[in-house]
N, C-alpha and C positions, 0 to 999 in steps of 0.2 A: 244410524244403527241402533237396532231396538235392545231392549232393556233385555229380553233374552239373551244375545250375543255379550252383553256385558257382562252379564254374572252368569255365563255357562256352567259354571261351577261353583259351588257354594264355599265361600273362604278364601275366590279371588280378592285383589288387594288394588282396584285401579285408585288412578289419581283426581281427585276431586275439586274443585274451588269450593272455598269456604262463603257463605252469604255475607256480603259486605266488608268482605276482607280484598276478596281477588285472588289470594296467594293460593297455590296447590299443596294441601297437603293430603297425604295416604289417609285412605277412609279404611277404617278396622276389618275385621273377617264377617262378612253378610252372612248371617244366619237364616233369614227369610225374608222372601219380598211377597209382596200382595199389593194386589191393586187391579188397575184396567190396563189391558193388554194393548199393545205399545205397537202398531206399525212399525217394518222393518226400515220406512224411508224418514222416521220422523227423527228430526235436530231433538237431543235431548240435555234438557236443563237441571244440574245437578245443584241442589242445596243439601249442606249438612248442619244438623241442629241438634243439639244434647235432648231437648224436648220437643216435641210438635206445637206447644202455648209459645214457643221463641218465634215463630212464624208469625204470630198475632199481636196486634196493639195490645199491650196488657191493660192500657185504662180504658178500653171501650168496653162499654156495658151492655153490648147486644147480645142477642144469642147467637152461639156457636156458629149455625150457619149463614149469621150475619156482620161477623167480625171482619173489621179490617185488617189487611196483611200490616205487617213490623214497615215501617217506612222503609229502613236499608234492606228488608226482603223482598219490596216490590221494586226497590231501583237495582235492584241484581237480577232478578229476572225480566225486566223489563231490558234491562242493560243489555242482559246476554240476548232475548230475541231480537232486539235490535240490529246485533251483528250477523245474523242470519238473513239469509235471500228469503224477500216478500213473501213467497210461496211456498217454502217449505215448512211441513206440517212438524207443529211443536209437540213435546211431550216433558212433564215433570218427573223427575228423581230426587226422592228426598231419604236420604242417608240419615239415620235416626241411630241415636247412640241408647236405646233402650230396646228392650223385649216386644213384642208384638202383645196387646192388648184385645180390645173389642174388634169382633169380628167386621166389625162395619166401619173401622176409624178410614180406612182406606179412602170407603166412598162418601163418607163424612166429609173430611178433609176435599177431596173433589169440589163437594158441592160446595162447601164454603170458599174455594180456589176460584172456583166456577161465577159464583154468585159476585165475589170482588171482583171479577175483569167485568162482569156484566154489566154493573153499578157504573166504574168507571167508560167503559164503552157510551154507556146510554147519557153520561155527563158531559161528555165528551160531543159527541153531538148533537146534546143542546148550545155548548159552547159554540158549535159552528154555526147553527141557526142563528144563534143571538149575531155571530159576528155578521154573517150573511144579512140579516135584518138592518143590522148598520150601516153595511155595506149599501144595502139598496136606498135608504132613507140618505146617507150618505152623495149618494149619486145624484138622487132628485135635487138635494140642494145645489151640486156642484155645476149640475146642470143649468139651475135656475139663475144660478150665480153667475156662469160663464156667457151664458146668452144676456145676462143684465148689462155685464161688464161691455162685452161686443158692443150692443145698442147704445152704453151712456159713452163708450168711446170712439163710436162716430160721430154721436152727436156733440162732444168736446171739440172735434177735427176738424168737422164743416165749422163748429163756432168760433174756433181761434184759428183755427188756420195757419200756414205756416208748419216751423218745425217745434212749435210748443205744441199744436193741436196735434202732430205725429207724437210724438212725445208721450202725451195723453191719451190717446189713443191704443199705443205699442205698452204703455203701464198697465192697464185695464186689462189688455189680453191677456198678459202675462200674468195676473192677477188672478182671470178668470181658471186659467190652466192650471195655477199654482192650487185651485178649490178644487181640481178634479182630482189631485195626488194623492188623498185618501180612499177614495172608491178605486181606482186603479190599483192601489197598493192590494186592498183587499179580495177585488177577483184576479187578480193578476198572479199573485203569492202567497198570502195570508193563509187561504182557508185549506188548500191542499194539505200541509205539514198536519193539518188537526184532524182531517180526513184520514191519509195515513197511521196517526196515533187511534184512533178509533177502528180502525181496522186490525191493526194488531192487539189490541184488548179482544177484539173479538175472535182473532187465532188463540190468546192465552187464555178464554173461559171456554175453548172448546176443547182445551189438549189434554189428553189421558193423565192421570197422575197414579203415580207407584210408592211405594214404601220400600228400604230396603234396610230391616233390622238388623242392627250390629250388637245389641245387648245379650248378656245373661238371659236362656230364656226361663230361669226358674224366677228371675226378679218382678217384683209384681209394682217397680216404680212407677205403670200406665198408670194404676190408678189415682196418681196423683199430679197426672197429665191430662191436657185435653185430648178428648171430647170428652172422658169419663168426669175430669172435674174441670172448672171453670179455669181462665185461662189466668186468672188472677189467685186461686186457690194455693197457699203456701204448702209447700213440702213438708214431709215430717220433720227434718231438718232444722226449717225455720217457723215451724206453727208454733204458734204462741201458747203454751200448757195451761188448761181452764183450772180455776181455783179451785182446790178442795173444800 
């Protein structure tokens, strides 16, 4: 279902999950929606926050387009995306308990989220390439060890003869196959979950982003929120007064 269908009438009160909690709560009346157009076949991930800066890691000093998402927000979005079919397009709807601020707010939020998941995808692909390098090295070592074990086992079998020679040969053969366990595990089982994770991050980096504002249009709370202010900028109620 597209965003326009979700909020065809201003003031509709949908049910949405709150990031990091998983509980369903009633969303306040929507005053304004802004952001990217959303195709009607998208699966809409909904996040409800009081301020945009709650989406980001408060201790990250990076510029606003490069800030990391808060760990709970990332877990919530990724967890929701894992629950939908792998080929379903995704979209993000942020329910925001304040009025609209700067006109470029939705595009800045989209760019920040896109950059975050793009970097996550790149890091995941680096992890996959590193794993495959380990797998190739392990495969070479395993094959050499297996070949050596077979050769030494045959020599011991011929030298010792009888039951003792047979036990020595079979023991070395088993040890050679045990050495092949790690490369087989990597190439049969370990690589594809990492590849699937990178594809999921690619889908999240490409999703359209919209903001549903629910605050009083006359409020200027946006001035103390991201991106108009740093994610670590105190609000007027918590700001330390300057000495006289």
